[in-house]
C-alpha positions as CSV (number, residue, x, y, z in Angstrom):
1,M,0.0,0.1,0.0
2,S,1.6,3.4,-1.0
3,A,1.8,6.3,1.4
4,T,-1.5,8.0,0.2
5,L,-3.2,9.0,3.3
6,P,-2.9,12.4,4.9
7,A,0.3,12.9,6.9
8,P,0.0,13.4,10.6
9,T,0.1,17.1,11.7
10,L,2.7,18.5,14.1
11,R,0.1,18.0,17.0
12,D,-0.4,14.3,16.0
13,R,3.3,13.7,16.1
14,L,3.7,15.3,19.4
15,V,0.8,13.1,20.8
16,L,2.5,10.0,19.3
17,F,5.6,11.0,21.4
18,L,4.2,12.4,24.5
19,V,1.9,9.4,25.4
20,P,4.7,7.0,25.4
21,A,6.9,9.6,27.1
22,V,4.5,10.0,30.1
23,L,4.6,6.2,30.6
24,L,8.4,5.8,30.2
25,L,9.4,8.9,32.2
26,L,6.9,8.2,35.0
27,N,8.9,7.7,38.4
28,L,12.0,7.0,36.2
29,G,14.4,7.2,39.1
30,G,12.0,5.3,41.5
31,A,14.1,2.0,41.5
32,P,17.9,1.6,42.3
33,L,20.2,0.9,39.3
34,F,20.0,-2.8,38.5
35,D,23.2,-4.7,38.3
36,V,25.1,-5.7,36.3
37,D,24.3,-3.9,33.2
38,E,22.8,-0.5,34.5
39,G,25.5,-0.4,37.0
40,A,28.3,-1.0,34.5
41,F,26.9,1.5,31.9
42,S,26.4,4.1,34.5
43,E,29.8,3.8,36.3
44,A,31.5,3.9,32.8
45,T,29.8,7.2,32.2
46,R,30.6,8.6,35.6
47,E,34.2,7.7,35.1
48,M,34.3,9.7,32.0
49,F,34.0,12.8,34.1
50,E,36.4,11.4,36.7
51,R,39.0,10.8,34.1
52,G,38.3,13.7,31.9
53,D,38.3,11.2,29.0
54,F,35.1,11.2,26.7
55,L,36.7,9.1,24.0
56,S,37.2,5.9,25.9
57,T,35.1,3.9,28.5
58,W,36.5,2.6,31.6
59,L,34.9,0.6,34.5
60,N,36.7,0.8,37.8
61,G,39.9,1.8,36.0
62,V,39.9,-1.0,33.4
63,P,39.0,-0.4,29.8
64,R,35.4,-1.4,28.9
65,F,35.0,-2.6,25.4
66,D,31.4,-3.9,25.6
67,K,29.7,-1.2,23.6
68,P,30.7,1.8,21.4
69,I,30.6,5.4,22.6
70,L,27.3,6.9,21.7
71,I,25.1,5.9,24.6
72,Y,27.8,7.0,27.1
73,W,28.0,10.5,25.5
74,L,24.2,10.8,25.7
75,Q,24.1,9.7,29.3
76,A,26.9,12.3,30.1
77,I,24.6,15.2,29.0
78,P,22.0,14.8,31.9
79,V,24.6,13.6,34.3
80,G,26.7,16.6,33.6
81,L,23.7,18.9,34.0
82,F,21.9,17.3,36.9
83,G,24.5,15.2,38.5
84,V,24.7,11.4,39.4
85,S,21.2,9.9,39.7
86,E,19.3,7.0,38.5
87,W,17.0,9.4,36.6
88,A,19.9,11.1,34.7
89,F,21.5,7.8,33.7
90,R,18.1,6.5,32.4
91,L,16.8,9.6,30.7
92,P,18.4,8.9,27.3
93,S,16.9,5.4,27.1
94,A,13.5,6.7,28.0
95,L,13.5,9.4,25.5
96,A,14.9,7.1,22.8
97,A,12.1,4.6,23.7
98,A,9.3,7.2,23.5
99,L,10.9,8.4,20.1
100,W,11.0,4.7,19.1
101,C,7.1,4.4,19.7
102,A,6.6,7.7,17.9
103,V,8.6,6.5,14.8
104,I,6.4,3.5,14.6
105,G,3.2,5.4,14.8
106,N,4.3,8.1,12.4
107,F,5.4,5.4,9.8
108,A,1.9,3.7,10.2
109,W,-0.1,6.9,9.8
110,R,0.0,7.5,6.0
111,R,0.1,3.8,5.3
112,F,-2.6,2.3,7.6
113,G,-4.5,5.3,9.0
114,R,-4.7,7.4,12.3
115,E,-6.3,4.6,14.4
116,T,-3.7,1.9,13.5
117,A,-0.8,4.5,14.0
118,Q,-2.1,5.6,17.4
119,L,-2.6,1.9,18.6
120,A,0.7,0.7,17.2
121,A,2.5,3.5,19.3
122,L,0.5,2.5,22.3
123,V,1.2,-1.2,21.9
124,A,4.9,-0.4,21.7
125,A,4.8,1.9,24.8
126,T,2.8,-0.6,27.0
127,S,4.6,-3.8,26.1
128,V,6.7,-5.1,28.9
129,G,9.8,-5.5,26.8
130,V,9.8,-1.8,25.8
131,F,8.9,-0.8,29.3
132,V,11.9,-2.5,30.7
133,I,14.5,-1.6,28.1
134,G,13.1,1.9,27.8
135,R,13.8,2.5,31.5
136,A,17.2,0.9,31.7
137,A,20.5,2.7,31.6
138,T,21.8,0.7,28.7
139,A,22.3,0.9,25.0
140,D,19.3,-1.1,23.7
141,A,16.5,1.5,23.7
142,L,18.7,3.7,21.6
143,L,19.6,0.9,19.1
144,N,16.0,0.0,18.7
145,L,15.1,3.6,17.9
146,L,17.9,3.6,15.3
147,L,16.9,0.3,13.9
148,A,13.3,1.4,13.6
149,L,14.4,4.6,11.8
150,A,16.8,2.8,9.4
151,L,14.2,0.2,8.3
152,T,11.3,2.6,7.9
153,D,13.3,4.8,5.9
154,A,14.5,1.8,3.9
155,W,10.9,1.0,3.1
156,R,10.2,4.7,2.1
157,H,13.1,4.3,-0.4
158,L,11.7,1.0,-1.7
159,E,8.2,2.3,-2.1
160,S,9.1,5.6,-3.7
161,G,12.6,5.1,-5.2
162,T,13.7,8.5,-3.7
163,R,17.3,8.9,-2.4
164,A,16.6,11.2,0.6
165,P,15.1,8.2,2.9
166,L,18.0,6.1,1.6
167,R,20.7,8.6,2.8
168,R,18.9,8.9,6.2
169,M,19.0,5.2,6.5
170,Y,22.8,5.3,6.2
171,L,22.8,8.0,8.9
172,W,20.7,6.0,11.3
173,I,22.9,2.9,10.6
174,A,26.1,4.9,11.4
175,L,24.6,6.1,14.7
176,G,23.6,2.6,15.4
177,V,27.2,1.3,14.7
178,L,28.2,4.0,17.2
179,T,25.7,2.6,19.8
180,K,26.1,-1.1,19.5
181,G,28.5,-2.0,16.7
182,P,27.9,-4.1,13.4
183,I,24.6,-5.4,14.4
184,A,23.1,-2.0,13.4
185,L,24.3,-2.6,9.8
186,A,23.6,-6.4,9.6
187,I,20.0,-6.2,10.4
188,P,18.9,-3.5,7.9
189,A,21.2,-5.0,5.2
190,A,19.9,-8.5,5.6
191,V,16.2,-7.5,6.0
192,T,16.2,-5.5,2.9
193,L,18.1,-8.1,1.0
194,A,15.6,-10.8,2.0
195,Y,12.6,-8.7,1.0
196,C,14.1,-7.7,-2.3
197,V,15.0,-11.1,-3.2
198,S,11.6,-12.3,-2.3
199,R,10.3,-9.7,-4.7
200,G,12.7,-10.4,-7.6
201,Q,14.3,-7.0,-6.9
202,F,17.9,-7.8,-6.2
203,K,19.2,-5.1,-8.4
204,T,17.3,-2.5,-6.4
205,W,18.9,-3.7,-3.2
206,L,22.2,-3.7,-4.8
207,R,22.0,-0.1,-6.0
208,A,20.9,1.0,-2.6
209,V,23.9,-0.7,-0.8
210,V,26.6,0.7,-3.2
211,D,25.2,4.3,-2.9
212,P,28.3,6.3,-2.8
213,L,26.9,9.3,-0.8
214,G,25.3,6.9,1.6
215,W,28.7,5.4,2.5
216,V,30.3,8.8,2.8
217,I,27.7,9.6,5.4
218,L,28.2,6.3,7.3
219,I,32.0,6.4,7.3
220,A,32.0,10.1,8.1
221,V,29.8,9.6,11.2
222,A,31.0,6.3,12.5
223,A,34.6,5.9,11.6
224,P,36.3,8.7,13.6
225,W,35.5,7.3,17.0
226,Y,36.4,3.7,15.9
227,A,39.8,5.1,14.5
228,A,40.3,6.9,17.8
229,A,39.6,3.9,19.8
230,L,42.0,1.8,17.8
231,M,44.7,4.4,18.2
232,I,44.2,4.6,21.9
233,H,43.9,0.9,22.7
234,G,45.3,-0.9,19.7
235,Q,44.9,-4.7,19.7
236,A,43.2,-4.7,23.0
237,F,40.3,-2.9,21.3
238,I,40.1,-5.4,18.5
239,D,40.3,-8.4,20.9
240,G,37.8,-6.9,23.4
241,F,35.2,-5.2,21.2
242,I,35.4,-7.0,17.9
243,M,36.4,-10.6,18.9
244,K,34.8,-10.9,22.3
245,H,31.7,-8.8,22.3
246,N,30.6,-9.2,18.7
247,V,32.1,-12.4,17.2
248,G,32.2,-14.1,20.5
249,R,28.6,-13.4,21.4
250,F,27.4,-15.1,18.2
251,S,29.8,-18.0,18.1
252,G,29.0,-19.1,21.7
253,P,27.2,-18.3,25.0
254,M,28.8,-15.5,27.1
255,E,28.4,-15.1,30.8
256,G,26.1,-18.1,30.9
257,H,23.5,-16.6,28.6
258,G,22.7,-19.6,26.4
259,G,19.5,-21.2,25.3
260,S,17.8,-23.6,22.8
261,L,16.6,-22.8,19.4
262,F,13.1,-22.3,20.9
263,Y,14.3,-19.5,23.4
264,Y,13.0,-16.5,21.4
265,P,9.7,-18.0,20.3
266,V,8.9,-18.3,23.9
267,I,10.4,-15.0,24.9
268,V,8.7,-12.8,22.2
269,P,5.1,-13.3,23.5
270,L,6.4,-12.3,27.0
271,L,8.1,-9.2,25.6
272,L,4.7,-8.1,24.0
273,L,2.7,-8.8,27.3
274,P,-0.2,-7.9,27.6
275,W,-0.8,-8.0,23.9
276,I,-0.2,-11.8,23.6
277,A,-3.7,-12.6,22.2
278,P,-3.7,-10.0,19.4
279,L,-0.1,-11.1,18.6
280,L,-1.4,-14.6,18.1
281,R,-4.2,-13.4,15.9
282,A,-1.5,-11.5,13.8
283,V,0.6,-14.6,13.5
284,S,-2.4,-16.6,12.2
285,A,-2.5,-14.1,9.3
286,V,1.1,-14.5,8.1
287,R,0.2,-16.3,4.9
288,S,-2.3,-13.7,3.7
289,D,-0.2,-10.8,4.8
290,T,2.7,-11.8,2.5
291,A,0.6,-10.9,-0.5
292,D,0.9,-7.3,0.6
293,P,4.4,-5.7,0.1
294,L,4.7,-3.7,3.1
295,R,3.2,-6.4,5.4
296,R,5.7,-9.0,3.7
297,F,8.5,-6.5,4.7
298,L,7.3,-6.3,8.2
299,W,7.2,-10.1,8.6
300,I,10.6,-10.5,7.0
301,W,12.0,-7.9,9.5
302,F,10.8,-9.9,12.4
303,G,11.6,-13.2,10.9
304,F,15.1,-12.4,10.2
305,V,15.8,-11.3,13.8
306,L,14.1,-14.3,15.2
307,V,16.2,-16.7,13.1
308,F,19.5,-14.8,13.5
309,F,19.5,-14.6,17.2
310,S,18.0,-18.1,17.6
311,L,21.2,-19.3,15.8
312,S,23.4,-17.0,18.0
313,G,25.3,-18.7,21.0
314,T,24.5,-15.8,23.4
315,K,20.8,-15.4,24.0
316,L,19.3,-12.5,26.0
317,P,15.6,-11.4,26.1
318,H,16.3,-7.9,24.7
319,Y,17.9,-9.1,21.6
320,A,14.5,-10.2,20.4
321,L,13.2,-6.6,20.7
322,Y,15.2,-5.7,17.5
323,G,12.5,-7.5,15.6
324,C,9.5,-6.4,17.7
325,S,9.0,-3.0,15.9
326,P,7.1,-4.7,13.0
327,L,5.1,-6.7,15.5
328,F,3.7,-3.6,17.2
329,L,2.5,-2.5,13.7
330,L,1.1,-6.0,12.9
331,V,-0.7,-6.3,16.2
332,A,-2.4,-2.9,15.6
333,L,-3.3,-3.8,11.9
334,H,-4.9,-7.0,13.1
335,R,-6.8,-5.5,16.1
336,E,-10.2,-6.3,14.8
337,R,-9.3,-10.1,14.6
338,L,-9.4,-10.1,18.4
339,K,-13.1,-10.9,18.9
340,T,-13.2,-12.7,22.2
341,V,-12.9,-10.3,25.1
342,A,-12.1,-12.9,27.7
343,L,-9.2,-14.5,25.9
344,G,-7.9,-11.1,24.7
345,V,-7.6,-9.7,28.2
346,L,-6.8,-12.8,30.1
347,P,-2.9,-12.5,29.8
348,A,-3.2,-8.8,31.1
349,I,-5.4,-9.9,34.0
350,L,-3.1,-12.8,34.9
351,A,-0.1,-10.4,34.9
352,L,-1.8,-8.0,37.1
353,A,-2.8,-10.9,39.5
354,F,0.9,-12.1,39.5
355,F,2.0,-8.5,40.5
356,A,-0.5,-8.6,43.4
357,A,0.5,-12.0,44.6
358,L,4.3,-11.5,44.0
359,P,5.3,-10.7,47.8
360,S,3.2,-13.9,48.9
361,L,4.7,-16.0,46.0
362,V,8.3,-15.1,47.0
363,Q,7.6,-15.8,50.6
364,Q,6.1,-19.2,49.7
365,L,9.1,-20.1,47.4
366,L,11.5,-19.2,50.3
367,A,9.4,-21.2,52.8
368,N,9.5,-24.4,50.4
369,G,13.2,-24.0,49.8
370,R,12.7,-23.5,46.2
371,I,15.4,-20.6,46.2
372,A,18.7,-22.2,47.1
373,D,21.2,-19.4,46.7
374,P,21.8,-18.1,50.2
375,Y,22.5,-14.5,48.9
376,Y,19.0,-14.3,47.2
377,V,17.4,-16.0,50.2
378,A,18.7,-13.2,52.4
379,Q,17.7,-10.4,49.9
380,L,14.2,-11.7,49.4
381,S,13.5,-12.5,53.1
382,R,12.1,-8.9,53.2
383,A,9.5,-9.6,50.5
384,G,6.5,-9.4,52.8
385,E,7.8,-6.5,54.9
386,A,8.9,-4.4,52.0
387,A,5.7,-4.6,50.2
388,G,3.6,-2.9,52.9
389,F,-0.1,-1.9,52.7
390,S,0.5,0.5,49.8
391,Y,1.8,-2.2,47.5
392,H,-1.1,-4.5,48.2
393,L,-3.7,-1.7,47.8
394,A,-2.2,-0.4,44.5
395,T,-1.9,-3.8,42.9
396,L,-5.3,-5.1,44.0
397,G,-6.9,-1.8,43.0
398,A,-5.3,-2.1,39.5
399,L,-6.5,-5.7,39.3
400,V,-10.1,-4.8,40.1
401,A,-10.0,-1.9,37.7
402,A,-8.9,-4.1,35.0
403,V,-11.6,-6.7,35.6
404,L,-14.2,-3.9,35.7
405,I,-13.0,-2.5,32.3
406,A,-13.0,-6.1,30.8
407,V,-16.5,-6.8,32.1
408,L,-18.4,-3.5,32.0
409,W,-16.9,-1.4,29.2
410,R,-18.9,-2.0,26.1
411,T,-16.4,-1.6,23.4
412,A,-14.1,-3.6,21.2
413,A,-11.8,-6.1,22.9
414,W,-8.8,-4.4,21.7
415,R,-9.9,-1.0,23.3
416,R,-10.4,-2.8,26.6
417,L,-7.0,-4.3,26.3
418,A,-5.4,-1.0,25.5
419,A,-6.9,0.5,28.7
420,I,-5.7,-2.4,30.9
421,A,-2.2,-2.2,29.3
422,A,-2.0,1.4,30.2
423,I,-2.9,0.6,33.8
424,Q,-0.3,-2.2,33.7
425,G,2.4,0.4,32.6
426,V,1.5,2.8,35.4
427,L,1.5,0.1,38.0
428,L,4.9,-1.2,36.8
429,A,6.4,2.3,36.9
430,T,5.1,3.4,40.3
431,V,4.8,0.3,42.5
432,V,6.1,-3.0,41.1
433,T,9.6,-1.9,39.8
434,P,10.5,0.2,42.8
435,Y,9.5,-2.8,45.0
436,V,11.5,-5.4,43.0
437,G,14.4,-2.9,42.8
438,D,14.4,-2.4,46.5
439,L,14.4,-6.0,47.3
440,L,17.2,-6.9,44.9
441,Q,19.4,-3.7,44.8
442,G,18.3,-1.6,47.8
443,P,21.0,-3.0,50.2
444,V,23.7,-2.5,47.6
445,K,22.6,1.2,47.1
446,R,22.3,1.8,50.9
447,A,25.7,0.2,51.6
448,A,27.2,2.5,49.0
449,L,25.6,5.5,50.4
450,A,26.9,4.6,53.9
451,A,30.4,4.4,52.4
452,R,30.2,7.6,50.5
453,N,31.8,9.7,53.3
454,M,34.4,7.1,54.3
455,P,37.8,8.2,53.1
456,E,39.2,4.5,52.7
457,P,39.6,3.0,49.2
458,G,36.8,0.7,48.4
459,V,36.7,-2.7,46.4
460,Q,34.2,-5.3,45.4
461,W,35.2,-8.6,47.0
462,N,33.9,-11.8,45.6
463,F,30.9,-9.7,44.4
464,F,30.4,-7.7,41.2
465,Q,27.9,-4.9,41.7
466,P,29.1,-1.9,39.6
467,S,26.3,0.3,41.0
468,F,28.3,0.3,44.3
469,A,30.9,2.6,42.6
470,V,28.1,4.7,41.0
471,Y,26.5,5.5,44.4
472,R,29.7,6.0,46.2
473,E,31.0,8.0,43.3
474,R,34.5,6.4,43.6
475,Q,36.0,3.5,41.7
476,A,35.7,0.0,43.3
477,P,37.8,-2.5,41.6
478,A,37.0,-6.2,41.9
479,R,39.7,-7.7,44.2
480,A,40.3,-8.7,47.7
481,P,40.6,-5.7,50.2
482,L,44.1,-4.7,51.6
483,P,44.4,-3.7,55.2
484,G,42.4,-0.5,56.0
485,E,40.3,-0.8,52.8
486,I,36.5,-1.2,52.8
487,A,34.8,-3.8,50.7
488,L,31.3,-4.6,49.3
489,T,30.7,-8.3,49.6
490,R,28.2,-11.1,50.1
491,A,27.6,-12.5,53.4
492,D,28.0,-16.1,52.2
493,R,31.3,-15.3,50.6
494,I,33.2,-13.9,53.4
495,P,36.1,-16.3,54.3
496,A,35.6,-17.9,57.8
497,D,39.1,-16.6,58.9
498,A,38.6,-13.1,57.5
499,N,39.9,-10.3,59.9
500,I,37.3,-7.7,59.3
501,D,34.9,-5.2,60.9
502,V,31.3,-5.2,59.5
503,L,30.3,-1.6,58.8
504,Y,26.9,-2.2,57.2
505,S,24.7,-5.3,56.9
506,E,21.4,-5.8,55.2
507,G,20.0,-8.8,53.5
508,G,22.8,-10.7,51.8
509,V,24.9,-7.5,51.5
510,R,27.9,-6.7,53.8
511,L,30.1,-3.6,53.8
512,V,33.3,-4.5,55.7
513,R,36.6,-3.1,56.5
514,Q,39.9,-5.2,56.3
515,R,41.8,-4.9,59.6
């Protein structure tokens, strides 16, 4: 279908951005930084200021080659303006995720109409996967935005033949390469190749990928930082970034993140919670969808990501999000196929019931010995106490409101689900995430704050929680403490003959001083 419908007005575009932004920015700093990823990204950004080095990233004084530079530069802006805080570190991701949702809606507007566009943006904003990654101080929300920009502009080029969207695509790819590396080039190249081959248009694809001006843009934007990193770090950069964190992640599982070929078919519906039922209805229409060029392009986009990462040795849930942008559109397109209200809203109701029962479920697991790790037993032992009356009131209230919407509101099933999805998003932002964050990370944050005014050097001893250094605002290398040094450690990993003073104790976390 050609882009023949009226374009969205400036007001329409603002709404497409602001509705997701409200959900993603709501209580953004309400939970502590989650280790390891948020803590590591945030500490690497903080150390930029400490070292006065904004070309390289370091973690506790050691070069960090996990990701390229762009997300750290973006995090450095709010941190430089507002200081060290969870909100400042997460702000670039939240804004990127809101823009990601808006890009999806804006793309849909002229091709599928206003209602589909608005729903597609809302589906994205209220899906659990986008909520989590859009409120995390990591690189993935930004990469998803750039992939969405690149592939929607790729389609604009394919449907119109004009060069402007093609050149923009090269710019988005270049910024993606600065965000997470070669994957930002591989996904658009492979998706467009597969689509063009399926349509007998290989020459069209070939002309696009050898566009001279496009490559000038890509190289001019992305190459300078890579050249600088190579000059600064030499072979260590190649070994660390290229070989370990790119080739290594595909060829084998890293840090224990493996899984079967069926890992992502199970994960994708969970990432789209509570939109599981309309997702399944969309999947049932794959065969008929492929007759339409744009819908074929969307399914190829999702399908490539699903297959590629299923074959990868390292499997992490957020990798599947790189292929979820087309699913948000396809769910919105097939909204009317969701006929049964009960089945449509059931996953959402069950999710809200799970949140309400979470403290009791954790306590039951502890009582039955289902959680064996002594550290997590200690951390989760406060599950009932930490919830308090307000947690139960909010979660039960949300559950009741959702049931009433499902039963009493006489409108289409997808509209009821959209309202319940918005309730889920607000509840996650204001109640559930802060609760989970306090259980898992609260003791680490409070130990770091207790150590902030202590003059002694600090280390992480048999325990890797990078957020400790963020909150203390001092480097904390991973090693055993020397006499007179303080250390963050786990209660169950302190040697029996350790000669220490305990300075802070909560859950499974201990802050100690070596005598």
